[in-house]
Every structure is written in structure tokens, then in C-alpha cells.
Residue, then its C-alpha position, 0 to 999 in steps of 0.5 A: q537857870y533862875e528857876r533853879w533858885q526860885p522854882r515857884a516864881k513865873y519867868k518870861l523871856s523877851l529876846d531882842p525886845t522892842f520898846d513896846d515888848v519891854k513895856k508890855l512885859c514889865t507892866s504884865c509882870r507887875r500886875n501879876a506879881r501884885s505886892e510881890r517882888v519883880l525881877f528884871h534882868y537886862n542882858a545886853l551884850g554887843v548893845p551900845k552902852p547906857t547913856i548919861n541921860g539914863e537910857i538903855w537900848v532896845f530895838n525899833k519895830s523893824y529891828t533896823q536900829y537901837i532906840p533909847q529906853s528911859i530908866y524913868d519909864l522902866q521904873s514906873w513899869v516894873g514898880t516896887p518891890s523889885i530887883c533889877v540886874f543890868d549886864c552891860s558895859a558902863a552898867g554903873l550909869v544905869v544905877n546912877a540914873f535909877q537913883t536919880f529918877a527914884v529921888q525925882r519921883l519921890s519929890e514929885i509925890e511929896r510935892i503933892s502930899p502935905v509937907s507935914n511928913y517931916p517932923p517940925g524942926s527936923s533938918v532936910p534929909k541929906d542926899a544919901e538919906l533921900v536916896a535910901r527912902a526913894m530906893q527902899d524897895t528897890i535892889l540893883l545889881a550891875s556888872c561894872s561901874a559907870h566908866e568900865m567896859l565888860p571884859h573880852n577874855h577868851d577864858l570867860p563867857a561873854d556874859v560872865f556877870t550873868a553866868c556868875l549870878t545864875t550858874p555860880i558853881k560852874m563858873a567858880l569851878t571853871v575859873f578855878c580850874k584854869g588857874s589850878l594844877l588840876r588842868d594838867e590832870g585832865i580836868t576840863a570845862s567839858l568835865i565840869d559840865r558833867i559833874p554828877g548830882k543835883h543842887n539840892d542833894r548834898k549826898t552828891l558831888l554837885g549838891e555838896l559843892n552847892w552847900i559849901f558855896t552857900a555856907i562860905t558866901d553866907t559866912i563872908a556876908w555875915n562877917t562883912l555886912p551890918r546886921p540889918l543889911f545882912q538880914k534884908l539881903f540874905r534872909q528875907d527872900l530866897l531869890v534875892a539871897s541866892l543872887f547876892r551870894n552869887f554876886l560875891l562870886a561875880e565880884r571876885i571873878m570880875h575883879r581879876a578882869h579889872c571890872t567892879p560889879i556894883s549893887y544897891p544897896r552897896l556892899p563893901p569889897t569881899y573879893q579878898h576875904h580869907m574864906w575864899q581860900a576855903w572855897d578853893l580848897a573844897a573845889e580842888m578836893c571835889l575836882a580831883q575826884l571828878p575823872a574817877l567818878l565819871s569813868g564809869d567804874p561802879s566801885v568809885e564813890f564820892 
């Protein structure tokens, strides 16, 4: 799924990893990436929630129990620049810990370095400024806030946050269809799985939907974010831009399930932006054509 958004990058899966597996994977990714951005995606459904001490959970070597994995260690293995995705309950605890440890690491470095980095007479940086300096090359996406649990909704996949980030068109259409009159017209999830076309071919139904989705989410971001932040998140890196466009969808879908995805840098809420109505209209127009397009009739055109 990630290869669709950034085909040139190299991806490695680590299923049910042990502590050593995570360390080996992260250090090798950082070594191979050199100065490029590393993506770390933690998909932890059914796993204990992160601890307030800043730990996530992995398996022991015999796969008999979970053991804690410190975010502090993870930071040093993944390095910077990086983008980390945490799809688990209470994911906001990880974001808080990440920022705390980043500031701690920065202060350890600056204790060794001369303090002359601060201009004479300047005031001590405020907490927010310190966090911004410590996290300047790190981007975080988390499925919910520190006090929230992931939704248990039979209408949504278990990993709804990951699904929004990696298969946004399918997720957006599935959720839209469940609340639309089109569900009475025979539009089902199985039909949505069969939408014809390619993501990068706008002459096809899937390509047109992808183009419209990109235009609408870009518009929402452009009208909502400060220009420097928009430039950083939506224009500098292909994969980061795709993830943040899809993050806007995740916020919209998960808000209905009483979950609040969060990010660093933090974005203002966009789930009520009026441009989502344009997406709903486009989704309805495309889905209405789907049964005819899949009927096998060669005379039917999109």
C-alpha cells in the first residue's frame, strides 16, 4: 500500500517483532537511508496501550508475553529526518513521550556543547520553542489522543487509521456509501473493491477519484495551514504529502467514531471544512455509475 504512494522507496515488514527485531530493522533502515527520511509505522491492534513512561509493546524472544520498548531508544534507532505513524489505542501518549524525549536528548547534547549557541541577552526558549527545535526533523501521526481507545465499529476496519492513510479512496467511499442512499441501489463494499482503473490514470474512474481527492485535501490544507507549514508538509516530500492528505480524511472519519487523530506538527481541525461536501458530491456521482461500468456492457463509458 505504501509503494503506491512512493514507489521508489524501499519497504520492510516486521510482523510480530521482538525487541531485537525492531532494533535491527530501525538501525538498518537509518543506515541505508543516510540523510533521507525514514518511515516507521507501528500497527498495534490488540496490543496493550502505550505506557505513561513512553513505552510501546513488542514480543519477547519466545513470543510468550509483551515487553516494553522505550520510545527513547526508538528515537535513537530511527534517527532524523523521520516520520513515525502510531496506530494503537492511547497513541497520544507516544506523541507526548516522543516530544519529551526529544527535548531531553537536545538538552543532553547542548550540555556538552558550548552554551554560546544562545545569543547574549536572549531569554531561555519557551517550552514550545524548545520542542520545535528538538522535533524539527521529526513528523508524527497518531490514531487518537492520549485518553482515547480505538473504535470498535463493525462498519469500520479494525485498523481504520492505517486504512485511511494507505487506502484512502477505498475507505472514503466505503464510509460514504454506508451513510448514502446509494446503499439501496446495490452499491456494496465488494463493488467498491472492483472500481476500474489506475490511481495515476485520470481517464479511469479510480484515477479521477484520486485526482479529485488530492485536489480537495490540498485545498483544505492550503486554506487552513500557515504557508510555511503547508509548504513543509504538502510540497517538500511526496510520501509525507500523501500521508497528510490522507490524515485529513482519517480525522474526518474517526471523528464520527469519537476519536481524534493527532499529529506533530499539530494541525487545526478540518473535519467540518466545507470542501468535504465537494468530495461527497464527486463520490456520489462516481459511485452511481459503478454498477453499469461493472456490468460488462462494452457500450458503457465512464
